[in-house]
N, C-alpha and C positions, 0 to 999 in steps of 0.2 A: 508441590502440587500446581498444576497449571489450568488456566481457563481454556476453553476451546480456541480462543484467539491466540494462544501462546503466551499470554501474560501470566505471571505468577499470581495466585490468589492472595489477596490481602485480607479477605473476609469482608462481607458487605458492611457489617456494623463498623468494623475497624476502618474500612475504607471511607465510609461516610464521615466518621470522626476526623480522619486525616484531611479529607476535603474541606470540612468545616474550619479546621485549624488553618489549612492553607489559604482559605479565602480571607482570613484575617491577616495574612502576611507572614505566617509561620513557615520559614524556610525548611526547617527540619521535617515538618509534616509533608511539604511538597517533595522533599528529597525522597521520603519513604514511598510516596506515590510513583516517583520517577523509577526508583529501583524495582518496583512491582510491574511497571509496564514498559520500561525502556527496551527490552528485547523484542517485544511485539511491535513497538513502533519502528525500530530499526529493520526488522524482518519485512514489515509492510513497505517501508521506504525502499528497501533493497529490491523487492518485487516490482515496484512501480518505476524506478529509475534505472535499474540494471547495474550501475556502477557502484561499487562498494564505497568509494570515497564520497561520491555525491550523495549516497544513502546516509552516510555519517553526517554530512552537512544538513540534510533534510530532517534527519532525526533530531539533531541539536536544535535547529530552527523551530521544529515542532514543539519541542519541550520549552523553548523560550516563549513561543506564542502561548502555549498552555499556561505557563506561569503568569503571563500578563493578563490572560483571559479568565483565570480560575476564579476571581471574585464574581464574575458573571455566570459561572456554571450553575444551572438551575437544577440539575439532576433529573431532567426529563428523560434522559438516556443514561445508560451505564457510562462510567468514566472511560472504559475502553473503547466504546463506540464514539464518544466525543473525541478522544485522542486520535482515533483512526480517521475521523473526518478531518481534523486539523492536519494529520500526516498526509492525507490524500491531496488536500488543497496546497499544502507546502510543496509536495512532490511535483504537482503540475506547474506551480509557479517556477520552480527551479528548472524543470524541463523546458518550459517556454523560454526562460532566460538562456538556457544552454543552447537551444536551437538558434537563437538569434546570433550567438557568438561562435557557432561551430561552422566548419566548412562542410561541403556536401560530401567530402571524402572521409569524414569521421565515421566510425562504425562502433557499435557496441561490442565490448570484449565478451566473447563467450567462452565460458569454461569448458575444458574437454570433459566428456562424460567420464565418470569414475567407474572402475570395476570392469571395463570393457577391454579384453585382451586383443581383440581382432581390430587392427588398425583401420581396415577398410570399413568395417561396421561403425567404429567410432567416428570416422570421417563422415559417413552418411548421416549419423546422429547429429553431428555438429552442423552439417549443412541444413538439416531439417530445422534445427534450433534457430539457425540464422534466418531461414525463410520465415519462420513463425515470428521471430523478433521483428523482422522487417514488415511483415503483414500487421502485426500489432501496432507498430509505430505509425502505419498509415491510417489507423482507425481514429476517428474524432476522439478527443480526450474523454468525453462522457462514456462513450462505448467501451474504450480501452479500460477505464476505471471499473465498469461493471464486470467485464470479463476477468480482470485480475481478482477482484473481490469475490466473485462467484467461483471461477474455475481454478484459482490458485489457492485462495484462502477458504473456500467452502462456505462462504456466507450464504444465509438465506436471502430470498428476495426482500423480505421484510427488513432485514438488517442492512442490506444495501440501500433500500429506499430511505431508511432513517439516517443512514450515514451521509447520503448525498442530498438529502432534503427533497426527495421526489416521491411520487406515489409508487406503490408496489407494481401497479400496472405499467408505469413508465420504466421501472427497472426491468421488467420482463421484456418489454418491447425493445429497450436498448440492447439487452443481452441477445435476443433473437436476431436483431439487425447485425449485431457485431459478429455473431457466429456465422451468419449467412455470408457476410462480407469476407470474413476470415477464410471460410471454406472456398469461396470463389477466388480469392487472391492466391491461396495455396494451390489450387487446381491449375491456375494460370502461370504459377512460377515455373521457370525453366528447370 
């Protein structure tokens, strides 16, 4: 059974028990939490950074950061929300690092659409995905983050606000500005 965010349910009481044990340094308890949430962490990292290898690095670093920070976890939010916030921050850190070390000719690898038999249509879809990826990459990090969390993961404005440490109004404003800019950029694309 899975949570809406894609993580496997541990059970609230059981999860709280595991968190308490992990906070005292119990590696087995933390490993159980990792098993319950690692797929969701990787999936979010993959959506945020695009590259599967970089997503693996982001997911691994997220879990290392979580292990180091678990003693400070207060339980104000669900563990999955806390992990998502760490994942998002880690992903943006990695992307900024990668931007500094990449050339202008580097491009995101885009997978060919599956299940499409018409090569011309598949090409058009790939081109659209490329245009969308380029437009997303041009967004400021905060706007890109809101778009991914809302439009890819289906998070509510409240969940986004909590994850990013902003108000619900700010999350709505960022989403509106991002969508407006994406629409303009896609209309202007050749």
